[in-house]
C-alpha positions in Angstrom: 0.0 0.0 0.0 2.8 2.4 0.9 4.6 1.6 -2.4 1.5 2.6 -4.4 1.2 5.9 -2.6 4.9 6.6 -3.2 4.5 5.9 -6.9 1.5 8.2 -7.2 3.4 11.0 -5.5 6.4 10.5 -7.9 4.1 10.6 -10.9 2.4 13.7 -9.6 5.7 15.6 -9.3 6.9 14.5 -12.7 3.7 15.7 -14.3 4.0 19.0 -12.4 7.6 19.5 -13.6 6.7 18.7 -17.2 3.8 21.2 -17.0 6.0 23.9 -15.6 8.6 23.3 -18.3 6.0 23.5 -21.1 4.7 26.8 -19.6 8.0 28.5 -19.5 9.0 27.2 -22.9 5.8 28.6 -24.4 6.4 31.9 -22.7 10.0 32.1 -23.9 9.0 31.2 -27.5 6.3 33.9 -27.4 8.8 36.4 -26.2 11.4 35.5 -28.8 8.7 35.7 -31.5 7.7 39.3 -30.5 11.4 40.4 -30.0 12.2 43.2 -32.5 15.7 43.0 -34.0 17.3 46.2 -35.2 20.5 47.4 -36.8 22.4 50.7 -36.5 23.7 52.6 -39.6 27.4 53.4 -39.3 29.6 55.8 -41.2 32.7 54.3 -42.7 35.8 55.9 -44.1 37.8 53.9 -46.7 41.4 55.0 -47.5 42.8 54.1 -50.9 46.5 54.3 -50.1 49.9 52.6 -50.5 51.7 52.1 -47.2 55.5 52.9 -47.3 58.5 53.2 -45.0 62.1 54.0 -45.3 64.6 56.8 -44.6 65.0 60.3 -46.1 68.1 61.6 -47.8 69.5 65.0 -48.6 68.6 66.5 -52.0 72.3 66.2 -53.0 75.4 64.9 -51.3 79.1 65.4 -52.2 81.9 63.3 -50.7 84.8 65.8 -50.3 87.9 64.1 -51.7 91.5 65.1 -52.5 92.1 64.9 -56.2 95.9 64.4 -55.9 98.6 63.8 -53.3 99.7 66.6 -51.2 99.9 68.5 -47.9 97.0 70.5 -46.5 97.9 74.2 -46.2 94.5 75.7 -45.6 91.0 74.6 -44.5 88.4 77.3 -45.1 85.3 75.8 -43.5 84.0 74.1 -40.4 81.2 71.6 -39.8 77.8 73.4 -40.2 79.1 76.2 -42.5 77.0 77.1 -45.5 79.0 77.3 -48.8 78.2 78.3 -52.4 78.9 76.3 -55.6 82.6 76.9 -56.5 83.7 77.9 -53.0 87.2 76.5 -52.0 86.8 74.2 -49.0 90.4 72.9 -48.7 93.8 73.8 -50.3 96.8 71.5 -50.9 100.3 72.9 -51.3 100.5 73.9 -55.0 104.0 75.6 -55.1 105.4 73.1 -57.6 102.4 73.3 -59.9 102.5 77.2 -59.9 106.2 77.2 -60.6 105.7 74.9 -63.6 102.9 77.1 -64.9 104.9 80.4 -64.6 107.9 78.8 -66.3 105.7 77.6 -69.1 104.2 81.0 -69.6 107.7 82.5 -69.9 108.5 79.9 -72.6 105.3 80.7 -74.4 106.3 84.3 -74.8 109.6 83.4 -76.3 107.9 80.9 -78.7 105.3 83.4 -79.7 108.1 85.7 -80.9 110.7 83.2 -82.3 108.9 79.9 -82.8 106.3 78.6 -85.2 102.6 79.1 -84.9 102.0 75.3 -84.6 104.5 75.1 -81.7 102.8 78.0 -80.0 99.4 76.3 -80.3 100.8 73.1 -78.7 102.1 75.2 -75.8 98.6 76.7 -75.2 97.3 73.2 -74.8 100.0 72.4 -72.3 99.2 75.6 -70.4 95.6 74.3 -69.9 96.9 71.1 -68.6 99.2 72.9 -66.1 96.2 75.0 -64.9 94.2 71.9 -64.4 96.8 70.4 -62.1 96.7 73.6 -60.0 92.9 73.3 -59.7 93.3 69.7 -58.6 95.1 71.0 -55.5 91.8 72.4 -54.3 88.6 70.8 -53.0 85.6 72.9 -54.1 81.8 72.7 -53.5 79.9 71.5 -56.6 76.6 73.0 -55.3 75.2 75.3 -52.6 75.0 73.4 -49.3 76.0 72.7 -45.7 79.3 71.1 -44.5 77.9 68.0 -42.8 81.4 66.8 -41.8 85.0 67.9 -42.2 88.0 65.9 -40.9 91.1 67.5 -42.5 93.5 69.9 -40.7 96.4 72.0 -41.8 99.5 69.9 -42.1 97.7 66.7 -43.0 99.2 64.6 -45.8 96.5 63.4 -48.2 96.6 60.8 -51.0 94.5 61.1 -54.1 90.8 60.1 -53.4 91.2 60.4 -49.6 87.8 61.5 -48.1 87.9 64.5 -45.9 84.2 65.3 -45.3 80.7 65.6 -46.7 78.7 68.4 -48.3 74.9 68.2 -48.3 72.1 70.1 -49.9 69.1 70.1 -47.6 66.9 72.6 -49.5 64.6 69.5 -49.8 64.6 65.9 -48.9 64.2 62.7 -51.0 63.3 59.1 -50.3 63.3 56.0 -52.3 60.7 53.4 -51.4 59.8 49.9 -52.8 56.3 49.6 -54.3 54.8 46.2 -54.9 54.3 45.3 -58.6 50.6 45.1 -58.0 50.4 48.7 -56.8 52.6 50.3 -59.6 49.6 50.9 -61.8 48.1 53.1 -59.1 51.1 55.4 -59.0 51.0 58.9 -60.5 53.5 61.7 -60.5 52.4 64.4 -58.0 50.4 62.1 -55.7 50.4 63.4 -52.1 52.5 61.4 -49.6 51.9 61.7 -45.9 55.1 61.1 -43.8 55.3 60.3 -40.1 58.7 60.6 -38.4 59.5 59.1 -35.0 61.8 62.0 -34.4 59.0 64.6 -34.9 55.9 64.8 -32.7 54.3 67.7 -34.5 52.2 65.6 -36.8 52.4 64.5 -40.4 54.7 66.0 -43.1 53.6 66.2 -46.7 55.5 65.3 -49.8 54.8 64.0 -53.3 55.7 61.3 -55.7 58.4 62.4 -58.2 59.2 59.4 -60.4 59.8 55.7 -60.7 61.8 53.6 -63.2 60.3 51.8 -66.2 61.7 48.5 -65.0 61.1 46.4 -61.8 63.6 44.5 -59.7 63.5 41.5 -57.5 64.3 41.8 -53.8 66.3 39.2 -51.7 63.0 37.8 -50.6 61.8 37.1 -54.2 59.3 40.0 -54.3 59.1 42.1 -57.5 59.1 45.8 -56.7 59.6 49.2 -58.3 61.7 51.8 -56.4 59.7 55.1 -56.5 61.3 58.5 -55.7 59.6 60.8 -53.3 60.3 64.4 -52.4 59.6 66.7 -49.4 60.0 70.4 -50.1 59.0 71.8 -46.7 59.9 70.0 -43.4 60.7 70.8 -39.8 64.4 71.5 -39.0 64.4 68.6 -36.5 64.2 66.1 -39.4 67.7 65.3 -40.7 68.9 63.2 -43.6 68.9 59.4 -42.8 65.9 59.8 -40.4 63.4 57.0 -40.6 59.7 57.3 -41.5 56.5 55.5 -42.2 53.9 56.9 -44.5 51.1 56.6 -47.1 50.9 57.4 -50.7 47.4 58.8 -51.3 46.1 57.0 -54.4 42.6 58.6 -54.2 40.8 60.8 -51.7 39.2 58.9 -48.8 35.7 57.7 -49.4 33.1 58.2 -46.6 29.8 56.2 -46.8 27.0 54.6 -44.8 27.1 50.9 -43.9 24.5 48.6 -42.4 23.7 44.9 -42.1 22.1 43.4 -45.2 19.3 42.1 -42.9 18.1 45.7 -42.4 17.2 46.0 -46.1 14.0 44.6 -47.6 12.8 44.5 -51.2 9.5 45.2 -52.7 8.8 44.9 -56.4 12.6 44.8 -56.9 13.2 48.1 -55.1 15.2 48.2 -51.8 13.8 49.8 -48.7 14.5 50.2 -45.0 12.2 50.9 -42.0 13.2 53.2 -39.2 12.8 51.6 -35.8 10.3 53.4 -33.5 8.6 55.5 -36.2 8.0 52.7 -38.7 8.9 55.1 -41.5 9.6 53.2 -44.7 12.4 54.7 -46.8 13.4 53.8 -50.3 17.2 53.3 -50.6 19.8 52.3 -53.2 22.4 49.9 -51.9 25.5 48.0 -53.0 27.0 44.8 -51.5 30.0 45.4 -49.2 31.7 42.4 -47.8 29.9 39.5 -46.1 26.6 40.4 -44.6 26.8 44.2 -45.2 25.6 46.7 -47.7 26.7 50.3 -48.6 23.8 52.8 -48.6 24.3 54.8 -51.8 21.2 56.9 -51.6 18.1 57.4 -49.4 17.1 59.6 -46.5 19.2 57.6 -44.0 21.9 59.0 -41.7 24.6 57.5 -39.5 23.2 56.5 -36.1 19.7 55.7 -37.5 18.3 52.4 -36.1 16.5 50.2 -38.7 14.2 47.3 -38.2 15.2 43.9 -39.4 13.8 42.8 -42.8 15.3 39.4 -42.7 16.3 36.7 -40.2 20.0 36.8 -39.1 21.9 33.8 -37.8 21.7 33.6 -34.0 25.0 31.7 -33.5 28.2 33.6 -32.5 28.0 37.4 -32.3 24.4 38.4 -32.9 24.1 41.6 -34.9 20.7 42.5 -33.3 20.1 45.8 -31.6 22.8 47.6 -33.6 25.6 45.1 -33.0 28.5 44.4 -35.3 26.8 41.4 -37.0 29.0 39.1 -39.1 32.5 40.3 -39.4 32.1 41.1 -43.1 35.1 42.4 -45.0 36.5 45.3 -47.0 36.1 45.0 -50.8 38.1 42.0 -51.8 37.9 40.5 -48.3 40.6 42.7 -46.9 39.2 43.5 -43.5 36.2 44.0 -41.3 33.8 47.0 -41.6 34.3 49.5 -38.9 38.1 49.0 -38.9 39.0 51.4 -41.7 42.2 50.5 -43.5 43.7 50.4 -46.9 43.1 48.4 -50.0 46.8 48.5 -51.0 50.1 48.0 -49.2 53.8 48.4 -49.8 56.9 49.2 -47.9 60.2 51.1 -48.1 63.6 49.6 -47.4 62.1 46.4 -46.1 60.4 45.4 -49.4 56.9 45.2 -50.5 54.3 43.5 -48.3 52.3 40.9 -50.0 
């Protein structure tokens, strides 16, 4: 008898549990059915750029070298001095060369009076050679610039081709960067280049694309690149030749547009529309696909921040895009990134080679 009572009690509680479960399940399903899913319109900025890096160089650079053997008798500059093209920077002893020239000029006078015209012409040629030897006893500037380094002193004995310093022209800076072969077609002379220097905290410095060769080359890593030349006409004094930089070549102006989940867009008679959440206002729009699960709003009375009602059913696994969330991670055109993360559709690098 007691066993029957116990069995009845167990069955009763089981039935009660099943009934409660069914009640809450029906309530949950009803709630899910009436839940309104919405998506928030976001503003995106897409940069069409080529990423670069490298080091800047002076506009011109001259290695100061002795052109012949000799002893230094004068040094006319110090490090940091500004010089003009043709200025004498260093003088070697030229006593012997001047003596030979003066003696030759005396002989020329005698030959002009007593010798033949042909002999005199030959002596004029020899005179030019002796004058050249005197000029080789001097080191001169080949352009206007700044003495970046000078190491010679009076009394030093130099051999031909000995380096005694460097002259630089810093009226502008240049850089040579490697551009991936896939990006070369996007290059154009005069394109704006934005430079960022670790040594300068004042913001970006602007330059431009000057040129690139009509032939590519292969790097040590097997990548095919073209070395483009860049130029910076105006820059802060703190930036010096050989300073490193990163930057971007602006292929086209940045594009700003509106982006929303494709589930927010419905279609009626082939025409796209969206519905504003809260007001229920139905708005005709024109859209374009943009990555996985997103569309670009090309036209229509929609602004960034607007909340739109769902017109389709989104997957509920993973990150749910409901209530203005990110939705599926989508991608930039060509699958290069996720919407909302900005970025570039091109890449390259400077001295390190082109990124692939």
